C-alpha positions in Angstrom: 18.1 -26.6 -55.9 17.2 -23.6 -54.1 14.6 -24.5 -52.3 16.3 -27.2 -50.9 19.1 -25.5 -49.7 16.7 -22.9 -48.2 14.7 -25.4 -46.4 18.1 -26.9 -45.0 19.0 -23.9 -43.3 15.5 -23.6 -41.5 15.7 -27.7 -40.6 17.2 -27.5 -36.6 14.1 -24.5 -36.5 11.9 -26.7 -37.9 13.2 -30.5 -35.8 14.2 -28.8 -33.0 10.6 -26.6 -32.4 9.4 -27.4 -28.3 6.9 -29.1 -28.2 4.3 -29.7 -25.1 3.1 -32.6 -23.2 -0.6 -34.3 -23.4 -2.3 -34.5 -20.0 -4.2 -37.2 -21.5 -2.4 -41.1 -20.3 -2.8 -44.4 -21.5 -2.4 -47.5 -20.3 0.5 -47.9 -17.2 1.7 -50.4 -15.3 -0.5 -51.6 -11.8 1.0 -52.2 -8.9 -0.1 -52.4 -5.9 1.0 -51.4 -2.4 2.9 -54.2 -0.4 2.0 -54.9 3.6 4.1 -52.2 5.6 5.5 -52.2 8.7 5.2 -49.4 11.1 8.2 -47.7 12.7 6.6 -48.4 16.1 7.1 -51.6 15.4 11.0 -51.7 14.0 13.5 -52.7 16.8 16.9 -52.9 17.3 18.2 -56.4 15.4 16.3 -56.3 13.0 17.5 -57.7 9.4 15.9 -57.3 5.7 16.7 -56.3 2.4 16.8 -53.3 -0.1 16.3 -52.8 -3.8 18.1 -50.9 -6.2 19.8 -50.8 -9.7 23.7 -50.4 -9.8 24.5 -51.3 -13.8 23.5 -50.7 -17.8 21.4 -54.3 -17.0 18.4 -52.3 -15.3 19.0 -55.1 -12.6 17.0 -54.9 -9.5 18.9 -56.3 -6.7 19.2 -56.5 -2.9 21.6 -56.2 0.0 21.2 -56.9 2.9 20.4 -54.2 5.9 20.3 -54.6 9.9 18.1 -52.0 12.2 20.8 -50.2 14.4 18.3 -47.4 16.0 16.1 -45.0 15.6 16.3 -41.4 15.6 14.5 -37.8 15.4 13.7 -34.4 16.6 16.5 -31.7 16.2 16.6 -30.4 12.7 15.4 -33.7 11.0 11.3 -32.9 10.6 10.6 -36.5 11.1 11.9 -39.7 12.5 14.7 -41.8 10.5 15.4 -45.5 10.9 19.5 -46.1 10.9 20.6 -48.8 9.6 24.0 -50.9 8.4 24.0 -52.0 4.9 26.3 -55.0 3.7 26.1 -57.6 0.9 28.0 -58.2 -2.5 26.0 -55.3 -3.8 27.6 -52.8 -1.0 30.9 -53.9 -1.9 30.9 -52.9 -5.2 29.3 -49.6 -4.6 31.3 -49.0 -1.4 27.5 -48.4 0.7 25.2 -46.5 0.0 26.0 -43.8 -2.8 23.9 -40.9 -4.5 21.4 -42.2 -6.6 20.1 -45.1 -4.1 18.2 -42.7 -2.2 14.7 -44.1 -2.4 15.6 -47.5 -2.2 12.8 -49.3 -0.4 14.1 -51.0 2.9 12.1 -54.5 3.6 11.9 -55.2 7.3 11.0 -58.7 8.0 9.0 -58.8 4.2 7.3 -55.3 4.9 8.4 -51.9 3.4 9.9 -50.2 6.3 10.5 -46.8 4.0 13.0 -45.4 1.6 17.5 -45.3 1.9 17.8 -41.8 2.1 21.1 -40.3 3.3 23.8 -40.7 5.6 26.1 -39.1 7.8 28.6 -36.6 6.5 32.1 -37.3 6.0 31.6 -40.9 7.6 32.0 -44.9 6.0 29.2 -44.9 4.0 27.8 -48.8 5.3 26.9 -47.4 8.6 24.3 -45.7 10.4 23.2 -45.0 7.1 18.6 -43.4 7.3 15.9 -44.4 6.3 12.4 -42.3 6.2 9.4 -44.0 7.7 7.3 -45.2 4.7 4.4 -44.1 6.3 5.7 -40.5 6.2 6.4 -41.0 3.0 2.5 -42.6 1.6 1.2 -39.1 3.3 2.6 -37.1 0.8 -0.3 -38.9 -1.8 -2.8 -37.3 0.2 -1.3 -33.5 -0.1 -3.8 -31.0 -2.5 -2.1 -30.6 -5.7 -3.3 -27.2 -7.0 -1.0 -26.6 -10.2 -0.9 -27.6 -13.0 -4.4 -25.9 -13.3 -3.0 -22.6 -15.3 -4.7 -22.3 -19.0 -1.7 -23.4 -20.5 -2.3 -25.2 -23.8 -1.8 -29.0 -23.8 -0.1 -30.8 -27.0 -0.6 -34.2 -27.7 3.3 -34.8 -27.9 2.3 -38.2 -29.4 1.4 -36.5 -32.1 4.3 -34.1 -31.7 6.7 -37.0 -31.8 4.9 -38.5 -34.7 5.7 -35.1 -36.7 9.5 -35.1 -35.9 9.8 -38.5 -37.9 8.6 -37.4 -40.5 10.1 -34.7 -40.2 13.2 -36.5 -40.1 12.3 -38.8 -43.0 11.6 -36.5 -45.4 15.4 -34.5 -44.2 16.9 -38.2 -45.5 14.8 -38.7 -48.5 16.1 -35.1 -49.6 19.7 -36.0 -48.5 19.0 -39.6 -51.1 17.5 -36.6 -53.9 20.3 -34.3 -54.1 23.3 -36.9 -53.8 21.5 -38.7 -57.2 20.9 -35.2 -58.8 25.1 -34.2 -58.0 25.9 -37.5 -60.0 23.7 -37.0 -62.7 24.4 -33.6 -63.7 26.7 -32.9 -66.1 29.3 -29.3 -65.4 29.7 -28.7 -68.7 25.5 -27.8 -68.6 26.2 -25.3 -65.8 26.9 -22.4 -68.0 23.2 -23.0 -69.6 21.5 -22.2 -66.6 20.4 -18.4 -66.4 21.6 -17.3 -62.8 25.1 -17.2 -62.8 25.1 -17.3 -59.2 23.6 -20.2 -59.0 25.8 -21.5 -61.9 29.0 -20.5 -59.6 27.2 -22.2 -56.8 26.5 -25.5 -58.7 30.4 -25.6 -60.0 31.4 -25.7 -56.4 28.7 -28.0 -55.1 30.1 -30.1 -58.1 34.0 -30.3 -56.8 32.3 -31.4 -53.5 31.0 -35.3 -54.1 30.3 -35.4 -50.7 27.8 -32.8 -50.3 25.3 -35.3 -49.3 27.4 -36.5 -46.9 28.1 -33.5 -44.9 24.7 -32.6 -45.4 24.1 -35.6 -43.5 26.2 -35.3 -41.2 24.8 -32.0 -40.5 21.4 -32.7 -39.8 20.8 -32.8 -35.9 17.5 -34.7 -34.6 15.8 -32.7 -31.5 17.3 -33.4 -28.3 20.6 -35.2 -29.7 23.2 -34.8 -27.6 26.6 -34.3 -29.9 29.3 -34.5 -27.3 28.9 -38.6 -26.6 30.8 -38.0 -23.7 29.7 -38.6 -20.4 31.4 -37.1 -17.5 29.7 -36.7 -13.9 30.5 -35.0 -11.5 28.0 -35.3 -8.3 25.9 -32.1 -6.3 25.1 -32.1 -3.2 20.9 -30.9 -2.1 20.5 -28.7 0.6 20.5 -29.8 4.1 20.2 -26.7 6.1 23.7 -27.4 7.2 23.3 -30.6 8.6 26.1 -33.3 8.5 23.6 -35.1 6.5 24.2 -36.0 3.6 21.1 -37.4 0.7 21.7 -40.0 -1.0 20.8 -38.0 -4.6 22.6 -36.3 -7.4 21.6 -33.1 -8.5 22.6 -33.4 -12.4 22.6 -30.9 -15.0 22.8 -31.2 -19.4 24.2 -28.8 -21.7 25.3 -25.6 -18.6 28.6 -24.9 -19.3 30.7 -23.6 -15.9 29.5 -20.1 -16.7 26.1 -21.4 -16.9 26.1 -23.2 -13.7 27.4 -20.1 -11.9 24.4 -17.6 -13.4 22.3 -20.9 -11.8 24.3 -20.5 -8.2 23.2 -17.5 -8.0 19.8 -17.8 -8.7 18.9 -21.0 -7.6 20.3 -21.1 -4.1 17.3 -19.4 -3.2 14.7 -20.9 -4.5 16.0 -23.7 -2.8 19.1 -25.9 -4.9 22.0 -25.5 -3.1 24.0 -26.4 -6.6 28.3 -26.9 -5.2 29.5 -28.8 -8.4 27.5 -30.1 -11.6 28.9 -32.3 -14.4 27.5 -32.5 -17.5 25.4 -35.3 -18.0 23.2 -37.5 -20.6 20.3 -36.6 -20.4 18.6 -37.1 -22.9 14.7 -36.9 -21.8 13.0 -35.0 -24.1 9.6 -34.5 -26.4 10.8 -37.1 -28.4 11.0 -40.0 -25.1 7.4 -39.6 -24.2 6.8 -43.3 -22.6 2.3 -43.2 -21.9 3.1 -46.5 -20.7 6.0 -46.4 -18.6 6.5 -49.1 -15.6 8.5 -49.0 -12.5 8.6 -50.7 -9.3 10.0 -50.9 -5.7 13.9 -50.2 -6.6 13.4 -48.9 -10.0 15.8 -46.2 -11.0 13.3 -42.6 -11.3 14.3 -39.0 -11.8 12.7 -36.0 -11.7 13.5 -32.7 -13.7 12.8 -28.6 -13.7 14.3 -28.6 -17.4 15.1 -31.4 -20.1 16.1 -30.6 -23.7 19.2 -28.9 -24.7 19.4 -27.7 -21.1 18.1 -29.7 -18.0 18.1 -29.9 -14.5 17.0 -32.5 -12.5 18.3 -35.6 -9.8 17.9 -39.3 -10.0 17.2 -41.5 -7.9 15.1 -45.0 -6.6 11.4 -46.1 -6.4 10.1 -46.6 -3.1 6.9 -47.5 -3.8 4.4 -47.9 -6.2 0.7 -47.7 -6.2 -1.3 -48.1 -9.2 0.1 -44.6 -10.8 1.1 -43.1 -8.1 4.8 -43.3 -7.1 6.8 -42.5 -4.3 10.5 -42.1 -4.5 13.9 -40.7 -2.7 13.2 -40.1 1.0 14.1 -36.7 0.9 13.3 -33.4 -1.0 14.3 -32.5 -4.6 13.6 -29.0 -4.0 11.3 -29.3 -1.0 9.1 -26.5 -2.6 5.5 -28.4 -1.1 3.1 -29.2 -4.3 4.9 -28.6 -7.4 4.7 -28.8 -10.8 7.9 -31.2 -12.7 8.3 -34.0 -15.1 8.8 -37.5 -14.1 11.7 -39.2 -16.0 12.5 -42.6 -16.9 16.0 -43.3 -15.8 19.3 -45.6 -16.6 21.9 -46.2 -14.9 24.8 -46.8 -16.2 27.5 -47.9 -13.6 28.7 -46.7 -10.4 32.4 -44.9 -9.2 33.1 -44.4 -5.0 35.7 -43.8 -2.3 36.5 -44.5 1.0 33.5 -41.6 2.2 30.8 -41.1 -0.5 30.2 -42.7 -3.9 27.2 -41.8 -6.6 25.6 -44.0 -9.4 26.3 -43.2 -13.1 23.3 -42.8 -15.0 20.8 -40.2 -17.1 17.1 -39.1 -17.7 16.1 -41.2 -20.1 12.2 -40.9 -21.1 9.4 -38.0 -19.6 6.7 -41.0 -18.0 4.8 -38.4 -15.8 4.4 -35.3 -13.7 6.1 -35.1 -10.1 3.1 -32.6 -7.8 5.0 -33.3 -4.2 8.3 -32.3 -3.0 8.3 -32.6 0.7 10.9 -33.1 3.6 9.7 -37.4 2.9 10.2 -37.7 -0.8 9.1 -37.3 -3.7 5.3 -37.9 -5.2 3.9 -38.0 -8.5 1.9 -39.8 -11.3 3.3 -41.9 -14.4 1.0 -41.2 -17.6 0.0 -37.6 -16.6 2.6 -34.4 -17.4 3.5 -31.1 -16.1 2.5 -27.7 -18.0 5.3 -26.5 -19.5 7.4 -23.8 -21.3 9.0 -24.2 -24.7 12.3 -22.1 -24.6 13.9 -21.6 -28.0 17.0 -19.7 -28.0 18.9 -19.2 -31.2 22.7 -17.6 -31.0 24.1 -15.8 -34.4 27.5 -15.4 -34.3 28.4 -12.6 -36.6 32.4 -13.3 -36.7 32.5 -16.6 -37.5 28.9 -17.2 -39.9 27.1 -19.6 -37.1 23.7 -20.1 -36.0 22.7 -22.2 -33.6 19.2 -23.5 -31.9 19.0 -24.2 -28.5 15.8 -26.1 -27.5 14.3 -27.2 -24.0 11.1 -27.4 -22.0 10.5 -25.9 -18.7 7.8 -27.5 -16.6 5.7 -24.5 -15.6 6.5 -23.0 -12.2 7.2 -19.2 -11.7 9.6 -19.4 -9.4 12.5 -21.1 -11.7 11.2 -19.8 -15.2 13.0 -16.8 -14.9 16.6 -18.4 -13.4 16.3 -21.0 -16.3 15.1 -19.2 -18.9 18.3 -16.4 -18.7 20.5 -19.1 -17.8 20.1 -20.6 -20.8 20.4 -17.7 -22.5 23.2 -16.6 -21.0 25.2 -20.1 -21.9 24.0 -20.5 -25.5 25.9 -17.3 -25.7 29.2 -18.5 -24.5 29.1 -22.3 -26.0 28.1 -20.6 -29.4 31.3 -17.9 -29.7 33.5 -20.8 -27.8 35.1 -17.7 -26.3 35.4 -14.4 -23.8 31.5 -13.0 -24.0 33.1 -9.4 -25.0 31.0 -7.7 -27.8 28.1 -6.1 -29.0 25.1 -8.3 -28.8 21.4 -7.3 -30.8 19.2 -9.1 -28.2 15.3 -9.8 -29.8 13.4 -11.5 -27.5 9.4 -12.6 -27.8 7.0 -14.0 -24.9 3.8 -15.2 -24.9 2.0 -14.4 -21.9 -1.4 -13.6 -20.3 0.2 -11.0 -18.3 0.3 -8.7 -21.6 -0.6 -6.4 -23.3 -2.5 -8.5 -26.6 -0.6 -11.2 -25.0 3.3 -10.7 -26.5 6.1 -8.9 -24.6 8.3 -8.1 -28.1 11.3 -6.1 -27.2 14.9 -5.9 -29.1 17.9 -3.9 -28.3 21.2 -3.5 -28.4 24.3 -4.2 -25.5 27.9 -3.7 -25.5 30.2 -4.8 -22.6 34.4 -5.2 -23.6 34.1 -8.1 -20.6 31.0 -9.6 -20.4 28.2 -8.6 -22.9 26.0 -11.8 -21.7 25.4 -10.5 -18.5 24.2 -6.9 -20.1 22.5 -8.4 -22.7 20.0 -10.6 -20.4 20.0 -7.7 -17.9 16.1 -7.2 -19.8 14.8 -10.9 -20.6 15.4 -11.2 -16.7 13.5 -8.1 -15.9 10.5 -9.0 -17.7 10.2 -12.4 -17.0 10.8 -11.9 -12.8 7.9 -9.3 -13.4 5.4 -12.0 -15.3 6.5 -14.7 -12.7 6.4 -12.4 -9.4 3.3 -10.1 -10.7 0.8 -9.3 -7.4 -2.1 -9.5 -10.1 -2.7 -13.5 -10.7 -1.0 -16.5 -11.8 1.0 -15.5 -15.2 0.4 -18.1 -18.2 3.5 -18.5 -20.3 3.0 -20.4 -23.6 6.5 -19.9 -24.6 9.7 -18.2 -24.8 11.7 -17.1 -28.0 15.0 -15.2 -27.8 17.1 -14.4 -30.7 21.4 -13.0 -30.4 23.4 -11.7 -32.9 27.2 -11.3 -31.3 30.0 -10.3 -32.8 33.1 -8.7 -31.6 32.8 -5.8 -32.7 32.1 -2.5 -30.6 29.1 -0.6 -31.8 29.3 2.4 -29.8 29.3 6.0 -30.7 29.6 9.6 -28.8 27.5 12.1 -29.9 29.0 15.7 -31.1 26.2 17.8 -31.8 22.9 18.8 -32.6 22.5 21.8 -35.1 18.8 22.7 -34.8 17.0 23.6 -38.3 15.8 26.6 -37.4 16.6 28.3 -33.5 13.3 30.1 -33.3 10.3 28.4 -33.1 6.6 28.2 -32.4 5.1 25.4 -29.9 3.8 22.3 -32.2 6.4 23.3 -34.9 8.8 20.7 -36.2 12.5 21.3 -37.4 15.0 18.9 -37.7 18.5 18.2 -35.9 21.6 17.2 -38.0 23.0 15.6 -35.7 27.0 14.2 -36.0 28.0 10.7 -34.1 31.3 9.2 -33.8 31.1 5.4 -34.1 33.9 4.0 -31.7 37.1 3.8 -34.2 35.3 4.8 -37.4 34.3 7.7 -39.3 31.4 10.2 -38.0 28.5 10.2 -39.5 25.3 12.9 -39.3 22.2 11.9 -39.0 18.9 13.9 -39.8 16.9 13.2 -36.9 13.3 15.0 -36.8 11.8 17.1 -33.0 8.7 18.4 -32.7 8.3 21.4 -30.0 5.5 20.6 -27.7 2.1 22.5 -28.1 2.5 23.7 -24.8 5.6 24.8 -24.8 5.7 28.5 -23.1 7.9 31.2 -24.9 11.2 31.3 -24.0 14.3 29.3 -24.0 13.7 25.3 -24.6 16.6 23.3 -23.4 17.1 19.8 -24.3 18.9 16.9 -23.7 20.0 14.7 -26.5 21.7 11.3 -25.3 21.5 7.7 -25.2 18.2 5.6 -24.7 20.4 3.2 -22.0 21.8 6.1 -20.3 19.7 8.3 -17.2 18.8 11.5 -17.0 20.8 12.2 -14.0 19.4 15.7 -13.2 15.5 14.3 -13.5 17.0 11.2 -11.6 18.2 13.8 -8.9 15.1 15.7 -8.8 13.0 12.8 -8.1 15.2 11.4 -5.1 14.4 15.0 -3.9 10.8 14.2 -3.9 10.2 16.7 -7.1 9.1 14.0 -9.5 6.4 12.1 -8.5 6.0 10.4 -11.8 8.8 8.6 -11.0 7.5 7.2 -7.8 6.1 3.5 -8.2 2.6 3.0 -8.3 1.3 -0.1 -6.7 -1.9 0.4 -8.2 -0.8 0.0 -11.7 -1.6 -3.2 -13.7 1.4 -5.8 -14.4 0.3 -5.7 -18.6 1.2 -1.8 -18.0 4.5 -2.1 -16.4 5.7 -4.5 -18.4 4.0 -2.1 -21.2 6.2 0.5 -20.0 9.4 -1.7 -20.0 9.0 -2.6 -23.4 8.2 0.8 -24.8 11.5 2.1 -23.0 13.8 3.8 -25.0 17.0 1.9 -26.4 19.8 1.7 -26.0 20.9 2.4 -29.7 18.0 5.9 -29.5 19.0 9.1 -29.4 16.7 10.4 -27.1 16.0 14.5 -27.6 13.7 15.6 -24.6 13.2 19.2 -22.3 16.3 19.4 -19.6 14.9 19.6 -16.2 13.3 23.4 -16.1 15.4 25.9 -14.4 13.5 28.1 -11.6 11.0 30.2 -13.2 10.3 33.9 -12.7 7.8 35.1 -11.1 5.7 36.3 -14.8 6.7 33.0 -16.3 4.8 31.5 -13.7 2.2 33.5 -14.1 2.1 32.3 -17.8 2.4 28.9 -16.4 -0.5 29.2 -14.3 -2.8 31.1 -17.6 -2.0 28.4 -19.9 -2.7 25.8 -17.6 -6.1 27.6 -16.9 -6.6 27.7 -20.6 -5.9 24.1 -21.3 -8.7 22.8 -18.5 -11.3 25.7 -20.5 -10.7 23.6 -23.7 -11.3 20.1 -22.4 -14.2 21.1 -20.7 -15.6 22.9 -23.3 -14.8 19.0 -25.8 -16.6 17.7 -22.8 -19.9 19.4 -23.4 -19.5 18.4 -27.1 -18.9 15.1 -26.4 -15.9 14.6 -27.7 -13.0 12.7 -26.3 -10.8 15.2 -24.4 -7.3 15.5 -27.0 -9.1 14.0 -29.8 -8.3 16.4 -32.3 -6.0 18.3 -30.7 -3.5 15.5 -29.3 -0.8 17.0 -27.4 2.8 16.1 -29.0 5.1 14.0 -27.0 7.8 15.9 -25.3 10.5 13.0 -25.7 11.6 12.2 -29.0 13.7 8.6 -29.9 15.6 7.9 -33.3 17.3 4.5 -33.8 20.8 4.2 -34.8 23.5 1.7 -36.1 25.2 2.1 -32.6 24.7 2.4 -29.0 24.9 5.9 -27.5 27.3 6.3 -24.9 26.9 10.2 -23.9 24.7 13.2 -23.6 25.2 16.6 -25.3 23.0 20.1 -24.8 21.4 22.0 -26.8 18.4 25.0 -26.8 15.9 26.5 -28.9 14.0 29.7 -28.3 10.3 29.7 -28.4 8.6 32.1 -30.1 4.8 33.4 -28.7 2.2 32.3 -31.1 0.7 35.8 -30.8 3.5 37.7 -32.1 
């Protein structure tokens, strides 16, 4: 029983693991390009047909088009064909609506291009823009240098089979425990040797629906718990022109809190998020389709992330040639050679007003990789998948005794990984606690990457805020992810990101009151103890024994020490560095990324008591002479050891003058103390 209960506690971790994507492609639909009509052959008054999907039937339906002109130049980087649209389908949709971008437009039976945009705040059946197919086909010719790092490519098909086997095993265990409960005799419980287990079994007996409850608690990977399908449109970036591109940017999982953080960061990456609604986007590792079939007019999606958190867009396929696909007729992020998910999409319905409208739908499966994202559309390959970075975020609400794990996959993109991964952590905090994010958060994160010493960045820290601890809690992982992804050495490989957060409403801060040394007179290199008293917020005083070792190179005289929290800046040292007095604090552009990250990981924690020498007062002439004498002595000793073949300092390693002592509280102040250092000769 105990083993099974323990297993149930781990079920979300076992079944929610982010799984990688295989590069091996199975058979896909073989399609050929239709005959095309070049833009210089198109004349005003020509007529034709457009094709798209507007409801859950998945049927590709047609609408009428009439050429009204051509336009180009100005802010548009390529020419556009202007058309009017009409017919029964247009009467249903109200015009060319968001989600119809990419709809293939045929003139005189030949493919002319993709419906892509309309004039903003105008009726959406007039002056619709079409991106010429000539320009779109050039997307297949651009070089593809992405998706070539050493990131491992896991077999999604195998992972999906393992997830299904785990699900069946869970169902079997539920049946077994239900049978066991029904056959148990409560009178036998006292005979169990473990009294705690006996009590638990008695409580279990009083809950005849336990097995059903356990079954209800099971959440398959990527399953949406809300069941809601509320959707709002998001406008793609248009360089402040009066053009409205006909695509819908969608998010899943993000609350308004997370979307707000994304707005701050993604707008700098080419995404202009004005608003976003939560969709039922089901695409995830368990939905991979190696045999996907697309045809002109089919719904198709692009995504930078999938899973419990996703972000992408839905549009329409323009043309297919064997495994190659072009769509949208305009960019998704306009970032050129990219590495995104290509997704299958299901259209549910459409909504519209007099000047705008949109398709309602979702990204339903992983079917390939988008590798080009440019002015004239997006392009990708069916059956070939992007390299990915699994992101696993577990939020533990101490107050509610609740733990929820969120699993997502990011398409490997160094520009987007820092923004998306940290926004997921921030949003997950708010969703899990279901309140304002105040209080104390203990954060641990581990990032497997080739940019770190031994391939792992591992860091823990404590944070407190009375307003929004989430913003503070993600500060370190944001800084480290930006350092990894924006490093100047080489392209990074990021194998996975795992974040665990324990959050509680309680304020876990404390102030230093005093620090009394076990000896007031010490020798260089001697170890002593500071009896340190701290006062937790609204708590009783706590006395700690903090060890400290005097540096072996310390000169005789007064040694002034600062005791402070690890998260506090030594103001005196900071001022000195700003005056050019501390070169060690200046940026060294020759330092490797691994060393920069190691310094970040090894830096003091907010819950540390740090003891370090205070900024030295100006030395007297006698002290300066003694300092020079000691420096010469150390240099001669190092030279002697070098001649003897010894590594400098191997047998007489200098003691680090900074001491860190971990506590259960975030230390929020600084106090000062001093020691008298004696001359060894005396």
